[in-house]
C-alpha positions, 0 to 999 in steps of 0.5 A: 499500500506505502509503495502504491502511494509513492508511486502514485504520488510520484506520477502525479507529480510528474503529470503536473510538472509536465502540464505546468511546463507546457502551460508555461511554454503555451504562455510563453508562445502566446506572449510571442505572438501578441508581442509580434501581433501587437504594432507601435502605432504612429504618434499622433500630432498633439495641439500646441499652443500658438504664441504672439510676441512683441517686437522684443520677443516678449510673449503678449499673448498665448492662443490655445483651444482645450490644450495648452501645450509648448513642447520643449527639449529635455535640455530645456527642463530644469534638472530639479524638475526632471529629479522630481518627476523620476522620484515622485513617478518611477524611481527605477526608471533609468534600470528597467526596460520598460516594466517594473517587476515588482510593481506588477507584482504588487499590483497583481496581488491587489487585483488577484484579491478582489482589489480592482485592476491596479497600475503598478505602471512606469515612466515608459507606460504612462507614456505609451498610454497618454500616446497610443491608448485609451483610459480603459482599465482591462487585462487586454489593455493592460497586456497591450500597454506592457508589450508596447512599453517593451518596444518603446524601451527598445526604440527610443533612449531613456532621455527621449522617453522622459522628454516626451513623457514630460511634454505630455502629462496633464498638470491642471489648469488646461496645461499639458507638459512642463512648459505649459505647466511652469508657466501656467503656475509660476509664469515662468519657463520649464528651465527656471524651475527651482526645487520647491517648484518642481517638486510642486509640479510633480506632486500634481501629476497623479490627480492636479485638480485636486491639489491646485495650490490656490485652491488646495493649499494644504493638499498642495504642500503635503504633495510636494513634501512627499516629493521632496521625500522621494527625492532624498530618497534617490539621492537627488537631494540632501536633508538640509536641502529638503528642509529649504525647499520645504519651508518655501511659500507655494508661491503659485499665481492665481489660477486663471479661468478658461479662456479669460478675456484678454487683459492689459494694455496689449489686449487690443493689439493681440486681438487683431493678431488673433484675428489675423492668425484665424483668418489666414491659417484657420482656427485650428492652426491659430489655437493649436498649430503651435504657431510663433507670431512675431509682430511689430509692437514695440513695448517701449512705445506701448508703455508710452502709449498707455502712459499718455493715455491713461495718465492724461484720462485718469478720471472714471467719467473720462470719454473713451480714447484711441491711440496707435502709432505707425512708423516709417516702414508702415509697422504698427508699433503701439495700440490702445484701443480703448480704456479696458478690454474687459468691459469693451472689446470694441477697438476704436483704433481699428474702427469697423475692422476692430468690430465697431465704426469708423469716427468722423475726424473733423478738420483732421481731414483737411490736409487731404483737401490741401492734396487735392488742391495741390494736384489742381494747381493751386498753391499754398500761397494763394489767397482767399477770403475767410469770412465767419460763414459762406455758401459755395457750390460744390458740384452743383450742391449749395454748401453752407459753412461756418466758422469755429466760434463765428470767427472772421479773417481777411484775405489769407493764404492756404498756411494760415488758413490750415494753421488756423483750420479755417472752414470757409476757406477749405470750402472754398478749396472743395469748390474748386477741386470737387469732393470726388478728388478730396475722396480720391486723394484720401484714398491714395494717401491711405484711407480705406474706408469707402468715402462718399464724394458730399461737399462735407467731406471736405471738413471731415464728415465721413467716417474713418478709423485712426489707424487709417488717419495715422497711416496717411499722414505717414504717407506724407512723412515718406514724401509721397510713399504710401505703405499698407500698415502691418503689424505681423512681422514673421510666423514660424511653425513648430518645426522652426519653418517660416510660414509668412514673413512681412514684405512692405511695399512702397507705392508713389501716390503723390509727388514729392513736392507736394508732399514735402509742402503738406509737411511743411504746413502741418508743421505751422499748425503745431508751431503757430496754429491750433495745435500747439499743445502737441509741440514736442520742441522738435520738428513735428507736423500734425492737425487737430480736428473737432467735429459738430457738438464736440462729439469726436476730437482729434490730433493726427501728427508725425515726425519724419520717422513716427506717426500717431492718431489720438481720438477721444469721443464717447464710444458707445454712445454714438454722437454724445457730445463732450462738453462738460469734460474737466470743466469745459468742451473737448476739442482736438487742440485740447486733451487729444493733443496732450496725449499725442504731446505726451506719447510723442515726446516719450517715444522720440526721447534719445532719438535724432531729431531728424527733419523734414525735407524743405519743398523744392521746385522741382525733384526728379523721383528716384526708384524706391526699395521696400524697407528692410524688416528689422531683426528680431530677439528671441522670447525672453518673458512670458505669462500664460492664460487660455487666450490671454495677454500678459498685464500692463507693462507697467507695474502700476494699473493699466488704467483708471477704474473702468466703471463708467456713467450709465450710456445716454439714448442718443441719435447718431447723425452725421453733420453735412453743414458745419464742422468745428475746427479745434484749438484756438484761432485768432482772437484766441477765444476758444479752448486748446 
């Protein structure tokens, strides 16, 4: 009996061994078959954040839809961040071949005990899951994940795996990847993260929303402390270094809401660039194509514009204002589109293109009448009567006009008539040239609005944009060469390929001598006429403008190399008069001229004064070449928002409080009979 038991037991063990070996062989065969059948999929293209840069390479806006992502090389990630992620997520990352055997054993034991499918995932497995698989938790998916992880380890180096992982993982706040996370939480680049910041970000990976440092600071501190402990365990930190990092404040910036509105003085400009990018490349590429959009906005001039507008209009009930500056290349270098983008997205600097409408320019339109008169053979020294009121015949239409303040002049030349903005003289000019000639002259100079050839066009009844006015006046500064204004200098794709380069072209639209004459006449406006408040102590030309009932007030002026238009009015209330602002009515020679003077004084400080070319009897027109584009600097600073811009360039608030008086109910109307020049006219009874 004992012998039979020994023999039976031995045979049973033998059979069990054979079955086990057979099972292992079968399992091995299945694994080999599975390994060969599972192929590494092609990596899908991930949306990447597009950035908008100013002329110095500073980030003024980031455009993204759902995923805020900017890929960076591993060399551009701080070593502290790399150490923190490895310590927190996969301490044996440098040693394993894609799978952590001890982690798998622990997870399997929990699974067998009914604890649900566990991970045991390495960094490589997490990369595979985020790159190629769904989040479905099944045995087959986990097996596929393990096989793909082994294949990834054989195809990529450890650094390549880590770089891809750091660019894919989600950190919360809409930030995918370490660069976007560094910007979202600390407004810095991934290469500048210190130990405390790196540990905080690494602690967010497993569950970012539950440990946001501004919403759950206690949880964030515990997560950070856990990562710091792990870094000590891996040898990345010493005890004293760990204690120093743990003692630092969380120091994370406030969490922005999803797709927060643009902010700061650059908001209107950045929004226009966004519109351009969507028109040019489509919504998907603009918000997910990883474009780098380099613009012409000069940060120094933008600060000057911001200070000029908001230091002048620093009261809550002040009217709206816009300022836009264009240089000799045609580049838009500064733009204030309104008082506060958060409360009003209409860009008054752009007129209809900015979501609103143009504004009546008043007497700032008179240079185009002068241009038409010169083309018609009228000379600037020709004299005209300047009565207080007059009725002229323009294209078979009777056109009654009166001077501002009912002032009367004797026989005066066009230099004096322009300096003092004498309406009755300019009515006689349009009667001689015809309204269509004035419209044609304005269009040639750079006005893009459709102009109706009504007699009142001579005194600025047609609605135009400040940008067009600044650009058209710079045509005179260029001695008759028009350049279409532009603001995007270069666009590159995520691979560095250049997709767009600004190529401004000059077009001769008037005789040089005529442009020189207009420059000379408009300088007298600043030195002796209605625009003396705009005097900057160096050669400058310009024109004031005020529409009927003081509903719009302008100053448009320029030096030989830089021009700017300033508009004031109640933008959302149509034709509301500016009659009781700072104790009086607003005219172009007052607050707008003062804003222009403050801006231009700071803008040209330290630069050569330059001078306009004196008019000559005759001068040949040499061929013109397109101006060169300026060299660009690399990006230096950035602040991350979901489709946001950085705050004001200055440390002070970008403007006064934005609480405005209730809008009045008014009827928009267009003056066709009388417009008022701005500033003082002899005798000096009018406000500047």
